N, C-alpha and C positions, 0 to 999 in steps of 0.2 A: 504494500500500499503506499510505502515511502517514496516509491518511484514515481507515483502519480503527482506528487509535489513538484518533482523535477522535471517532469515531461509536460506538465501544463504550461509553465512560463516558455519553454523551448517551442512547444507548438504555437504558442500565442505569437513568439517572436517569427517563427518562420511564417505564419500566416499573414502577420504584419509586413514582412519583407516582400512578399509574393503581391500584397494588395499595393504596397507602395511602388513597386516595379512595374505594375499593370498600369497604375495612374501615371507615372512618368512616360510610359509608352504612349499611352493616349494624348499626354501633353505635348509630346514630341512630333506628333502626327498633325500637321495645321490643318488638314482637311477634315479632321473630326472635332467638330465644335457643338456636339450635341450634349456632351457631358459637363454639366454644371457651368455652362456660359449662356443661361437663357434668362 
């Protein structure tokens, strides 16, 4: 059960990194302006 307390922050960090990477990819493409620019 102790492993869960170590895996939870790691999973959150990985998911956060993937989310940030996808956001940067969307911001890098000038043709994609439907996300958050309305």
